[in-house]
C-alpha positions in Angstrom: -60.7 46.7 15.5 -61.0 46.2 19.2 -57.8 47.0 21.2 -58.0 43.3 22.4 -57.7 42.2 18.9 -55.1 44.5 18.1 -53.0 43.2 20.8 -54.0 39.3 19.7 -52.5 40.3 16.5 -49.4 41.9 17.7 -48.8 39.2 20.0 -49.2 36.8 17.0 -46.7 38.9 15.1 -44.0 38.8 18.0 -44.6 35.1 18.1 -43.9 34.6 14.3 -40.9 36.6 14.3 -39.4 34.7 17.3 -40.3 31.1 15.5 -38.7 32.5 12.6 -35.3 33.4 14.4 -35.4 30.4 16.3 -35.9 28.6 12.8 -33.1 30.3 11.0 -30.8 29.7 13.9 -31.7 25.9 14.1 -31.1 25.8 10.2 -27.7 27.5 10.2 -26.8 25.0 13.4 -28.2 22.1 11.2 -25.9 23.5 8.3 -23.2 23.6 10.6 -23.7 20.1 11.5 -24.1 18.7 8.3 -20.8 20.2 6.8 -18.9 18.5 9.7 -21.1 15.3 9.7 -18.8 11.9 9.3 -18.1 11.1 5.8 -18.5 7.5 4.1 -15.3 6.5 3.0 -15.3 3.9 0.3 -12.1 1.9 -0.4 -10.5 -0.7 -2.7 -7.3 -2.9 -2.2 -4.7 -4.7 -4.0 -2.3 -6.8 -2.2 1.2 -8.3 -3.4 0.0 -11.9 -2.8 -3.2 -11.4 -5.1 -5.4 -12.4 -2.4 -7.2 -8.8 -2.6 -7.4 -7.5 -6.5 -9.3 -4.3 -6.8 -11.3 -5.8 -4.1 -14.4 -3.5 -2.0 -13.6 -3.4 1.2 -15.9 -2.4 4.3 -16.8 1.3 4.3 -15.2 3.5 6.9 -17.0 6.3 8.7 -14.6 9.3 9.2 -14.5 10.7 12.6 -14.7 14.3 13.2 -12.6 14.7 16.4 -9.7 17.3 16.1 -6.4 16.3 14.5 -4.7 16.0 18.0 -7.0 12.8 18.7 -5.2 10.7 16.0 -2.6 9.0 18.2 1.1 9.0 17.8 1.2 5.4 16.2 -0.3 6.2 12.8 1.7 7.8 9.7 -0.4 10.9 9.2 -1.8 11.8 5.5 -3.0 15.1 5.0 -5.1 16.1 2.3 -5.8 19.8 1.4 -8.3 20.4 -1.0 -7.3 24.2 -1.2 -4.0 23.2 -2.9 -4.8 22.5 -6.6 -2.5 21.3 -9.5 -3.3 20.3 -13.1 -6.6 18.8 -14.5 -6.6 15.3 -15.3 -7.5 13.7 -18.9 -7.2 10.0 -18.2 -5.1 6.8 -17.8 -4.7 3.9 -20.5 -2.4 1.9 -22.7 -1.2 1.8 -26.3 -3.6 -0.3 -28.9 -0.8 -1.3 -31.0 -1.0 -3.2 -34.2 -0.4 -6.5 -32.2 -3.0 -5.5 -29.5 -5.6 -4.6 -32.1 -5.1 -7.9 -34.0 -5.4 -10.1 -30.9 -8.5 -8.3 -29.7 -10.2 -8.4 -33.4 -9.1 -12.0 -34.4 -8.9 -14.1 -31.2 -11.4 -13.1 -29.1 -15.2 -14.1 -30.0 -17.5 -11.1 -30.5 -18.9 -11.5 -27.4 -15.5 -12.0 -25.5 -14.0 -8.7 -27.3 -17.1 -6.9 -26.0 -17.1 -8.0 -22.8 -13.1 -7.1 -22.5 -13.7 -3.6 -24.2 -16.6 -2.9 -21.8 -14.5 -3.8 -18.9 -11.4 -1.8 -19.9 -13.3 1.4 -21.1 -16.7 1.4 -19.6 -17.1 4.4 -17.3 -20.1 2.8 -15.8 -19.1 -0.8 -15.2 -15.7 -1.0 -16.0 -12.0 0.7 -15.0 -12.7 3.3 -17.4 -9.5 3.7 -19.4 -9.8 6.9 -20.8 -6.6 7.4 -23.3 -5.4 5.2 -26.1 -2.2 5.8 -27.5 -1.7 4.3 -31.5 1.2 4.0 -33.6 1.4 5.8 -36.8 2.5 2.7 -39.3 4.1 -0.3 -37.9 6.3 -0.5 -34.8 8.1 -3.4 -33.2 4.5 -4.8 -32.0 3.1 -5.0 -35.5 3.1 -8.1 -37.5 4.5 -6.4 -40.5 6.9 -2.9 -40.6 5.0 -0.3 -42.9 3.9 3.5 -43.1 0.9 4.8 -44.8 2.8 5.7 -48.1 5.0 3.1 -49.1 6.8 2.8 -52.5 9.4 0.7 -54.5 12.7 1.2 -53.3 14.4 4.1 -54.9 11.2 5.8 -55.8 9.3 8.9 -54.2 6.0 10.2 -53.5 6.6 13.9 -52.6 2.8 14.6 -53.4 1.8 11.6 -51.6 -0.6 10.1 -54.2 -0.1 6.6 -52.4 -1.0 7.7 -48.8 -3.5 5.5 -47.6 -4.7 4.3 -43.9 -5.7 1.0 -45.3 -3.6 -1.0 -43.1 -5.7 -0.2 -40.2 -9.0 -0.5 -41.5 -8.9 -4.3 -40.7 -8.3 -4.0 -36.8 -7.6 -0.7 -35.6 -10.2 1.6 -36.9 -13.1 -0.7 -36.3 -11.9 -1.1 -32.6 -11.2 2.6 -32.0 -14.9 3.1 -33.4 -16.1 0.8 -30.8 -14.1 1.9 -27.7 -15.3 5.8 -28.4 -18.7 4.5 -28.6 -18.2 2.7 -25.3 -16.2 5.8 -23.7 -16.9 9.0 -25.8 -14.6 10.9 -23.4 -11.9 9.1 -24.9 -8.5 10.6 -25.6 -6.4 9.2 -28.5 -2.8 10.1 -29.3 -1.0 9.2 -32.6 2.7 8.5 -32.3 4.8 7.9 -35.4 7.7 5.4 -35.3 9.2 6.4 -38.6 8.8 8.5 -41.5 8.3 6.5 -45.0 11.8 5.0 -46.2 12.0 7.4 -49.0 11.6 10.7 -46.8 14.8 9.3 -44.8 18.7 9.4 -45.1 18.7 5.7 -45.0 16.4 4.8 -47.2 14.9 2.1 -45.0 12.3 2.4 -42.0 15.3 1.2 -39.7 17.7 4.0 -38.7 18.3 7.1 -40.2 16.8 10.7 -39.8 14.6 12.9 -41.7 15.9 14.6 -44.9 15.4 18.2 -44.9 14.0 18.1 -48.3 11.5 15.8 -47.0 10.3 18.2 -44.1 7.0 19.5 -46.1 6.1 16.2 -47.3 6.2 14.7 -44.0 4.2 17.4 -42.4 1.4 17.0 -45.1 1.8 13.1 -44.3 0.9 13.8 -40.7 -1.9 16.1 -41.7 -3.5 13.7 -43.9 -3.0 11.0 -41.0 -5.4 13.2 -38.5 -7.7 14.1 -41.0 -8.1 10.4 -42.3 -8.9 9.4 -39.1 -11.2 11.9 -38.2 -13.0 11.1 -41.1 -13.4 7.5 -39.8 -14.7 8.8 -36.7 -11.4 8.4 -34.8 -10.4 12.1 -33.6 -6.7 12.2 -32.7 -6.2 14.8 -29.6 -2.5 14.4 -29.4 0.2 13.9 -32.2 3.7 13.3 -31.0 6.5 14.7 -33.5 8.4 11.2 -33.3 8.7 8.1 -30.7 11.9 8.1 -28.9 13.7 10.3 -31.1 17.0 9.6 -29.6 16.9 6.1 -30.8 17.6 4.3 -33.9 16.5 0.8 -33.6 18.1 -1.8 -36.4 15.3 -4.4 -36.5 12.0 -2.0 -36.4 11.2 1.2 -37.5 12.5 4.4 -35.7 14.2 7.7 -36.7 16.4 9.8 -35.0 15.4 13.5 -34.7 17.7 16.1 -32.8 16.2 18.4 -30.8 17.4 21.3 -33.5 15.7 19.0 -36.0 12.4 18.8 -34.2 12.3 22.6 -33.6 12.6 23.1 -37.4 10.1 20.6 -38.3 7.5 22.0 -36.3 8.2 25.8 -36.5 8.3 25.8 -40.4 6.3 22.9 -41.3 3.8 21.2 -39.2 2.7 24.0 -36.9 2.2 26.4 -39.8 0.3 23.3 -42.0 -1.9 22.4 -38.9 -2.8 26.0 -38.2 -3.8 26.7 -41.9 -5.8 23.7 -41.6 -7.4 24.9 -37.9 -6.7 21.4 -36.9 -7.8 20.8 -33.1 -4.8 18.2 -32.8 -2.5 19.3 -30.2 1.3 18.6 -31.1 3.5 17.3 -28.4 7.2 16.7 -28.4 9.8 14.3 -26.8 8.1 11.2 -26.3 11.2 9.4 -24.7 12.8 8.9 -21.7 13.4 10.9 -18.5 17.1 11.0 -18.7 17.4 13.8 -21.3 15.0 16.8 -20.4 17.5 18.9 -22.1 16.2 17.5 -25.5 12.5 18.9 -24.7 13.7 22.1 -23.3 16.1 22.4 -26.4 12.8 22.4 -28.6 10.8 24.7 -26.0 13.9 27.2 -26.5 12.9 27.9 -30.2 10.1 30.7 -29.8 8.5 29.8 -33.0 8.3 25.9 -32.3 7.1 26.6 -28.9 4.2 28.4 -30.5 2.8 25.1 -31.8 3.7 22.6 -29.0 1.1 22.2 -26.3 3.2 19.8 -24.2 5.8 17.0 -23.7 5.5 13.2 -23.3 7.7 10.9 -21.3 8.7 7.2 -21.2 10.1 5.2 -18.1 12.8 3.2 -19.4 15.7 5.6 -18.2 16.3 8.6 -15.9 13.8 9.8 -13.0 10.4 11.1 -13.1 11.1 14.2 -11.5 12.5 15.2 -14.9 8.8 16.1 -15.8 8.9 19.0 -13.1 12.1 20.0 -14.3 10.6 20.9 -18.0 7.2 21.9 -16.4 8.8 24.6 -14.0 10.6 26.1 -17.1 7.2 26.0 -19.1 4.5 26.0 -17.1 2.1 26.7 -19.9 2.9 23.0 -21.8 1.1 20.1 -20.3 3.2 16.9 -19.3 2.1 13.5 -20.4 3.3 10.0 -19.7 2.8 7.9 -22.6 4.9 4.7 -22.4 6.2 2.0 -19.8 6.2 -1.9 -20.2 6.4 -4.4 -18.2 7.8 -8.1 -18.8 9.1 -11.5 -18.1 12.5 -9.6 -16.8 10.6 -8.6 -13.8 8.1 -11.6 -12.7 7.3 -10.7 -9.3 3.3 -9.4 -9.3 3.7 -7.5 -5.7 7.1 -5.6 -6.9 5.8 -4.7 -10.3 2.6 -3.3 -8.7 4.1 -1.4 -6.2 6.9 0.0 -8.6 4.2 0.9 -11.3 1.7 2.7 -8.8 4.6 4.5 -6.8 6.5 5.7 -10.0 3.9 6.1 -12.7 0.2 6.7 -11.0 1.5 8.6 -8.3 4.8 9.8 -9.3 4.0 11.0 -13.0 1.2 12.9 -11.6 2.8 14.4 -8.8 5.0 15.5 -11.3 2.2 17.2 -13.7 1.2 14.6 -16.0 -2.5 15.0 -17.2 -2.4 11.8 -18.4 -0.7 8.3 -17.9 -0.3 5.4 -20.6 1.6 2.3 -20.5 2.5 0.5 -23.3 0.6 -2.8 -25.1 -2.7 -3.0 -23.9 -2.9 -6.5 -24.6 -0.4 -9.2 -25.9 -0.4 -12.8 -26.2 1.0 -15.6 -23.9 4.3 -15.4 -26.2 4.7 -11.8 -25.7 3.4 -10.9 -28.9 3.0 -10.7 -31.9 6.0 -8.4 -32.4 8.6 -8.1 -35.0 11.8 -7.0 -33.7 12.2 -4.9 -30.4 11.2 -6.4 -27.4 10.6 -10.1 -27.1 9.5 -10.4 -23.8 7.2 -7.6 -22.9 4.0 -7.8 -21.0 0.7 -6.2 -21.9 -1.8 -4.9 -19.6 -3.8 -7.9 -20.2 -2.6 -11.2 -21.6 -5.1 -12.9 -24.2 -4.6 -16.6 -24.9 -4.5 -16.7 -28.7 -6.2 -20.3 -28.8 -8.7 -19.7 -26.1 -9.4 -15.8 -25.7 -9.0 -16.3 -22.0 -7.7 -13.2 -20.5 -5.1 -12.8 -17.7 -5.2 -9.4 -15.8 -1.5 -8.4 -15.1 -0.3 -6.4 -12.6 -0.2 -3.4 -15.0 -3.9 -3.6 -15.3 -4.6 -3.1 -11.5 -2.2 -0.2 -11.3 -4.2 1.6 -13.8 -7.4 0.6 -12.5 -6.8 2.0 -8.9 -6.8 5.2 -10.7 -9.1 5.1 -13.8 -11.8 3.7 -12.0 -12.2 6.6 -9.7 -10.3 9.7 -11.2 -12.6 10.8 -13.6 -12.1 13.4 -16.7 -11.4 16.9 -15.5 -10.6 16.0 -12.0 -8.2 18.2 -10.3 -5.2 17.0 -8.5 -4.8 18.2 -4.9 -2.4 18.4 -2.2 -1.6 15.1 -0.2 1.2 13.9 1.9 3.7 11.7 0.5 6.9 9.9 1.2 6.2 9.5 4.9 6.9 6.0 6.4 7.1 4.3 2.9 3.8 5.6 2.1 3.4 7.5 -1.3 0.4 8.9 -2.1 -1.7 11.5 -4.7 -5.2 12.9 -4.3 -7.8 14.4 -6.6 -11.0 16.2 -6.3 -13.5 15.0 -9.2 -16.0 17.3 -10.8 -18.9 16.1 -8.6 -17.1 16.7 -5.7 -16.1 13.5 -4.5 -12.1 13.1 -3.4 -10.0 10.3 -4.5 -6.8 9.1 -2.4 -4.4 6.5 -4.1 -1.7 5.0 -1.4 0.9 2.5 -1.8 2.8 1.2 0.9 6.5 0.5 0.0 7.4 -1.0 3.1 7.7 -4.4 4.2 5.4 -4.1 7.1 1.9 -3.0 7.3 1.4 0.5 8.3 -1.4 2.3 10.2 -2.5 5.5 8.6 -4.5 8.7 9.8 -5.9 10.1 6.8 -6.9 13.7 7.5 -9.2 15.8 5.3 -11.6 18.7 5.6 -14.4 17.9 7.8 -12.8 14.7 9.4 -10.1 11.9 9.6 -10.3 8.3 9.1 -7.8 5.5 10.2 -6.9 2.6 8.0 -4.2 -0.1 8.0 -2.3 -0.8 4.5 -0.8 -3.9 4.0 2.9 -4.3 3.1 3.6 -3.8 -0.6 -0.2 -3.2 -1.1 -2.3 -0.3 -3.0 -5.4 1.3 -1.8 -7.8 3.6 -3.4 -10.0 5.7 -1.0 -13.3 7.9 -2.2 -15.2 10.1 -0.5 -17.8 13.3 -0.3 
């Protein structure tokens, strides 16, 4: 090969190397620019005057200026993806007997399908991902019953009369359809009362579980779980007892002390579920924030603790911070928020929206809840049907029993601001909250999208400067309004 040819090849090689170096440098620079490129922030807004109801707002382009350019007039909200907390299951409500009957009998097939798609579809609806069922009758049933009722004075220790037939007309077919719409749905089941023949009162009302019925009641709950699974409705969570410190006089209920619940779970329910290799998780309490010492007492029992996966909470007394008190003592146990109802006693849409988001969507999740459920999914225009108990409760939606028309209540929008955007498996991440009347909670979905839910409890609009990794964006949140922001 000639010298000139050799020199030309060497020069060509040097040019290739230089080009490769420049390309690599340019690529790194482009990658750096890409990671700090402005994000497109989507937002949805609900205002207390109902002028905006989960309404999509114009997209916001985040800025990439340093934080010191945010200005002094805005309330700074920082979102920190590096700090992570619990993973989320979802948001939802109770498909009580009343709700199921309304959906099944007071809506046409087309109306029912449209509403179920709107409530549960992850693609076209608000993606509710949890449903709570009552085990037998509650105050929101048209009749009071259990799945093993016998004549007064008789017993059925062998459970020969056990049958889930009362749920075959509406609850079970609806649940099958809901699970087809949202296959990721989690189902919780909660008993209001053991069969009367198992109780000290001999009635579905008041009383407690007799010690000689512990084994039979555990078997009753085991059969419930397996019967529903056979119908295509697997139960992910089973509560030991609804509101175990409550003994209502006019609808099913049953008092169970912490010692009783610990004994029942440790020596009967837990071992039975373990022998049957049931995947259903047992949760304790399912009652108000005002008595955290009760679930703490159950979890203090080392045998019971082995079989209990978490603690469930209601909103009717106490403070949401009680959830953290129990979580901090037992961080290996899940936290669930499982019941709260609005009603005619609180008629102001804006006040209710603000309270529900601030206390339940933000508060319960910031205090470790993996799921948040409200009470009746649907009630009619007369706050029913119901038999005893609450005579002016409000459903997440109201169904006109004559026409099938659906009214979406403030509870609907409170849930939707979370359920539509926070997907199963999302992880709660850190965010500023409680600054200038702005309460927030933030999440990171599995697909990398970030979600921030904010509520303005002030009587005036607030300008927010939301600072997240890679940029910041300014927004104005009207007085009493709720917003959800989502970005990558």
